[in-house]
C-alpha positions in Angstrom: -84.4 19.1 23.9 -83.5 22.3 22.1 -80.9 23.1 24.7 -79.3 19.7 24.3 -79.3 20.1 20.5 -77.7 23.5 20.9 -75.0 22.1 23.1 -74.4 19.3 20.7 -73.9 21.8 17.8 -71.6 23.9 20.0 -69.4 20.9 20.8 -69.2 20.1 17.1 -68.1 23.7 16.3 -65.4 23.4 19.0 -64.1 20.2 17.4 -64.2 21.7 13.9 -62.3 24.8 15.2 -59.5 22.7 16.6 -56.0 24.0 15.9 -53.3 21.5 14.8 -49.6 21.8 14.0 -47.6 19.8 11.5 -44.6 18.1 13.0 -41.8 15.8 11.7 -40.5 13.0 13.8 -38.1 10.2 12.6 -38.6 11.3 9.0 -42.4 11.1 9.1 -45.1 13.8 9.4 -48.0 14.0 11.8 -50.3 16.5 13.6 -50.3 17.6 17.3 -52.9 19.4 19.3 -52.5 22.4 21.6 -53.4 20.1 24.5 -50.2 18.2 23.9 -51.4 15.0 22.2 -50.9 13.5 18.8 -54.0 14.1 16.7 -52.3 12.1 14.0 -49.2 10.0 14.8 -46.2 10.8 12.5 -46.7 8.3 9.7 -46.8 10.2 6.4 -43.9 10.6 3.9 -44.7 14.3 3.5 -47.4 16.6 4.5 -48.6 20.2 4.4 -50.1 22.4 7.2 -53.6 21.6 8.5 -55.8 24.1 6.8 -59.6 24.5 6.4 -60.1 21.3 8.3 -57.9 19.1 6.1 -54.2 18.4 5.6 -52.6 17.4 2.3 -50.4 14.3 2.9 -48.3 12.0 0.8 -48.5 8.3 1.0 -46.9 5.8 -1.4 -45.9 8.6 -3.8 -49.3 10.1 -4.1 -51.1 13.0 -2.4 -54.5 13.0 -0.7 -56.2 14.7 2.2 -56.8 13.6 5.8 -59.1 15.0 8.5 -58.0 15.9 12.1 -58.0 12.2 13.0 -55.7 11.2 10.1 -58.5 9.5 8.2 -58.4 9.9 4.4 -61.4 11.9 3.3 -59.9 12.4 -0.2 -57.8 9.3 -1.4 -54.1 9.7 -2.2 -54.4 9.9 -6.0 -52.7 13.1 -7.0 -49.2 13.9 -8.1 -49.2 17.1 -6.1 -51.7 18.9 -3.7 -52.0 22.4 -2.1 -53.7 23.5 1.0 -57.5 23.9 1.2 -58.9 27.4 1.7 -62.5 28.4 1.5 -63.5 24.9 0.5 -61.2 24.7 -2.5 -57.7 23.3 -3.2 -55.5 23.1 -6.2 -54.2 19.6 -7.2 -52.0 18.3 -9.9 -52.8 15.2 -12.0 -50.8 14.0 -15.0 -49.1 17.4 -15.2 -52.4 19.3 -15.3 -53.6 21.5 -12.3 -57.3 21.5 -11.3 -59.4 22.9 -8.5 -61.3 20.4 -6.3 -63.9 20.6 -3.5 -63.8 18.8 -0.2 -65.5 15.8 -1.8 -62.5 15.5 -4.1 -64.6 16.5 -7.1 -62.9 18.5 -9.9 -64.6 21.8 -10.3 -65.7 23.0 -13.7 -66.2 26.5 -15.1 -63.3 28.4 -13.7 -62.2 31.3 -15.9 -59.4 30.7 -18.4 -56.1 31.5 -16.7 -52.4 31.3 -17.6 -51.9 29.3 -14.4 -53.9 28.1 -11.4 -53.4 30.1 -8.2 -54.1 29.0 -4.6 -57.1 30.4 -2.7 -56.7 32.8 0.2 -59.3 34.8 2.1 -62.0 33.3 -0.2 -60.4 34.5 -3.5 -57.7 33.4 -6.0 -55.9 35.3 -8.7 -56.4 34.5 -12.3 -54.3 35.8 -15.2 -55.2 36.6 -18.8 -53.0 38.4 -21.3 -50.5 39.5 -18.6 -53.3 41.1 -16.5 -54.4 39.8 -13.1 -57.9 39.6 -11.7 -59.8 37.8 -8.8 -62.3 34.9 -8.6 -64.3 33.8 -5.6 -64.8 30.3 -4.3 -67.8 29.9 -6.6 -65.3 30.4 -9.4 -67.1 33.7 -10.2 -65.1 36.7 -11.4 -65.1 39.4 -8.7 -62.4 41.5 -10.4 -61.8 41.4 -14.1 -58.1 41.3 -15.1 -56.9 44.8 -15.0 -53.8 45.0 -12.8 -50.2 44.2 -13.8 -49.5 42.8 -10.4 -51.5 41.8 -7.3 -49.4 40.9 -4.3 -50.5 38.0 -1.9 -53.5 39.0 0.2 -53.0 39.7 3.9 -55.8 40.2 6.3 -58.2 40.4 3.4 -56.4 43.0 1.4 -53.8 42.9 -1.4 -51.5 45.5 -2.9 -52.2 46.0 -6.6 -50.3 47.9 -9.4 -51.2 49.1 -12.8 -49.0 51.2 -15.1 -46.4 51.5 -12.3 -48.8 52.9 -9.7 -50.0 51.1 -6.6 -53.2 50.8 -4.7 -55.0 48.3 -2.5 -58.0 45.9 -3.3 -60.2 43.9 -1.0 -61.5 40.3 -1.4 -64.6 41.6 -3.2 -62.5 43.2 -5.9 -63.1 46.8 -4.6 -60.2 49.3 -4.9 -60.1 50.6 -1.3 -57.0 52.6 -2.0 -56.8 54.1 -5.5 -53.8 53.0 -7.6 -52.1 56.4 -7.8 -49.1 55.9 -5.5 -45.5 55.0 -6.2 -45.5 52.7 -3.1 -48.0 51.4 -0.6 -47.8 49.2 2.5 -50.1 46.8 4.2 -53.7 47.9 4.9 -54.9 48.2 8.5 -58.0 49.9 10.0 -58.7 51.8 6.8 -55.1 53.0 6.7 -51.9 52.3 4.8 -48.6 54.2 4.3 -47.8 55.4 0.8 -45.3 57.4 -1.3 -46.6 59.9 -3.7 -43.9 61.7 -5.8 -41.3 62.8 -3.2 -43.7 62.7 -0.3 -44.2 59.9 2.2 -47.4 59.8 4.2 -50.5 57.9 5.3 -53.6 57.2 3.3 -56.4 57.2 5.9 -60.0 56.7 4.9 -59.0 57.4 1.3 -57.2 60.7 2.0 -53.4 61.1 1.6 -51.7 62.9 4.4 -48.1 63.9 3.6 -45.8 63.9 6.6 -42.9 66.3 6.3 -39.4 64.7 6.5 -40.5 61.1 6.7 -38.6 58.7 4.5 -39.6 55.3 5.7 -42.4 53.5 7.6 -42.5 50.3 9.7 -45.2 47.8 10.3 -48.6 48.3 12.0 -49.0 47.0 15.6 -52.1 46.5 17.8 -52.5 50.2 18.5 -53.5 52.7 15.8 -49.9 53.8 15.5 -47.2 53.2 12.9 -43.4 53.7 13.2 -41.9 56.4 11.0 -38.3 57.4 10.2 -37.3 61.1 10.0 -33.6 61.8 9.4 -31.8 58.9 11.2 -34.3 58.5 14.0 -37.6 56.6 14.4 -40.8 57.6 16.3 -44.5 56.8 16.1 -47.3 58.6 14.2 -51.1 58.2 14.6 -53.5 57.8 11.8 -54.1 61.5 11.5 -50.4 62.0 10.7 -49.4 63.5 14.0 -46.3 62.5 16.0 -47.3 60.7 19.2 -43.7 59.8 20.0 -41.1 62.1 18.4 -38.3 60.4 16.4 -35.8 59.8 19.1 -35.0 56.1 18.7 -32.4 54.4 16.6 -34.9 51.7 15.6 -38.4 50.6 16.5 -40.8 47.7 16.2 -44.6 47.8 16.5 -46.7 48.5 19.6 -48.4 45.7 21.3 -50.0 45.7 24.8 -49.2 49.4 25.0 -45.5 48.7 24.7 -43.1 48.8 21.8 -39.5 47.6 21.4 -37.1 50.4 20.8 -33.3 50.5 20.2 -31.1 53.1 21.9 -27.4 53.0 21.4 -27.3 49.4 20.1 -29.5 48.0 22.9 -33.2 47.2 22.9 -35.8 48.0 25.6 -39.5 48.9 25.7 -41.3 52.2 25.6 -44.8 52.9 26.7 -47.2 55.3 24.9 -45.8 58.3 26.9 -42.3 57.6 25.6 -41.0 56.3 28.9 -38.7 53.2 28.7 -40.5 50.9 31.2 -38.0 48.2 30.3 -34.5 49.7 30.1 -32.4 49.0 26.9 -30.3 45.9 27.8 -31.0 43.4 25.0 -29.3 42.6 21.7 -32.7 42.3 20.1 -36.4 42.3 21.2 -39.8 41.5 19.8 -43.3 42.9 20.4 -45.3 41.5 23.3 -47.8 38.7 22.7 -49.9 36.8 25.2 -48.2 39.0 27.9 -44.7 37.8 27.1 -42.0 39.1 24.7 -39.0 37.4 23.1 -35.7 39.0 23.9 -32.2 38.2 22.8 -29.4 38.4 25.4 -26.6 37.8 22.9 -26.4 34.1 23.3 -30.0 33.1 22.7 -33.6 34.1 23.0 -35.7 34.0 26.1 -39.0 35.7 27.3 -39.8 38.5 29.7 -43.0 39.7 31.2 -44.2 43.3 31.0 -42.2 44.3 34.1 -39.0 43.2 32.2 -38.4 40.1 34.4 -37.0 37.1 32.5 -39.5 34.3 33.0 -38.0 31.9 30.4 -34.2 31.7 30.2 -32.5 32.7 26.9 -31.8 29.2 25.7 -33.6 29.1 22.4 -33.7 30.2 18.8 -36.9 31.7 17.4 -38.0 32.2 13.8 -40.6 34.1 11.8 -40.7 32.7 8.3 -41.9 35.9 6.7 -39.8 38.2 8.8 -42.7 40.6 9.5 -44.4 41.0 12.9 -47.8 41.7 11.2 -47.4 38.6 9.0 -46.0 36.1 11.5 -45.3 36.9 15.1 -42.1 35.7 16.8 -42.9 34.5 20.3 -46.1 33.4 22.0 -49.2 32.9 19.8 -52.4 31.5 21.4 -50.5 30.4 24.5 -47.5 28.7 22.8 -44.2 29.8 21.3 -42.5 28.0 18.5 -38.7 27.7 19.3 -35.6 25.7 18.3 -33.0 24.2 20.6 -30.1 21.9 19.8 -31.3 21.5 16.2 -34.8 20.5 17.2 -38.2 22.3 17.1 -40.9 22.5 19.6 -43.5 24.6 21.4 -43.0 26.3 24.8 -45.7 26.9 27.3 -45.7 30.1 29.4 -44.2 28.2 32.3 -41.2 27.3 30.2 -42.1 23.6 29.8 -42.1 22.0 26.3 -45.3 20.8 24.7 -45.1 17.0 24.0 -41.5 16.8 22.9 -38.9 18.1 20.5 -39.2 17.4 16.8 -37.2 17.5 13.6 -39.5 20.3 12.5 -42.7 21.9 13.7 -44.9 24.4 11.9 -47.3 27.0 13.5 -50.7 25.9 14.6 -53.5 26.2 12.0 -57.2 25.8 12.2 
């Protein structure tokens, strides 16, 4: 009996963890599954991404929230509505913004703030007297307003500035990188890049390591390496500040699957960790590998190659990353599907090059 009950709970968890993508067809919005079916047929006037198990949708001029089957769990009674995160969403009613829970109840007791901010990673900003702090999803203050600016959190961390100096805070309000730097980057594996005075370097486990001659850093990849520019060339540095690949490339993108896109004399190829170009420079542009495939531009469109450099999906598509950063939103395959555009329509490619369901007026990334 216990085994049956466990299997029942596990199946419920799988249902709850389903990923859905927002699509637009014939002017209406719906949700599709990764299996290639409509979870919700396109029928809403407007909608936002599926998030935290619910999607904000607009019907008859009002916003409400539906579940993964398209059933309203919070009636369409709001003038505006944002995504749920950590069990909380911001809604607008009669020109006033409130927080609600998943039962649609307005939450009381949030700290006084100049405006209402969305929740991400279990926290939200609040602002008092031009200073910014953090609250958790219980509307408790986890960081009193002390910073002039806190940037949007990514992977549980946010860049924060006070008196012109930058550091990094986590979702519990702890300053993991002291706000003493002129610039900082994203935070990854206890590491960020930073500028201190005239020096550029890495802050690793709280210690600043200046790296002579470096004037710019790239984004982190899946290896503990970061691209760095010295003079006019790019190479890769480990988290101890040592050059793993000397600055020999005209441009680089992050490592993934032990390969990184590199540009040599206006063409892109892929180098391995030993600095050997295992895919020779032949492309007009190239993206990091994901799910064993990488998006490459042959001058007339984007296609996909495998790790041997063989084109497995022809260059017939456009690809897009809304935030322009590999670490923030990958171009190419994510979880077995790639979001692409062709002839003005959006859809998702499978690794075999077939389209998932059909082409749409618009299609957003899959969300859980």
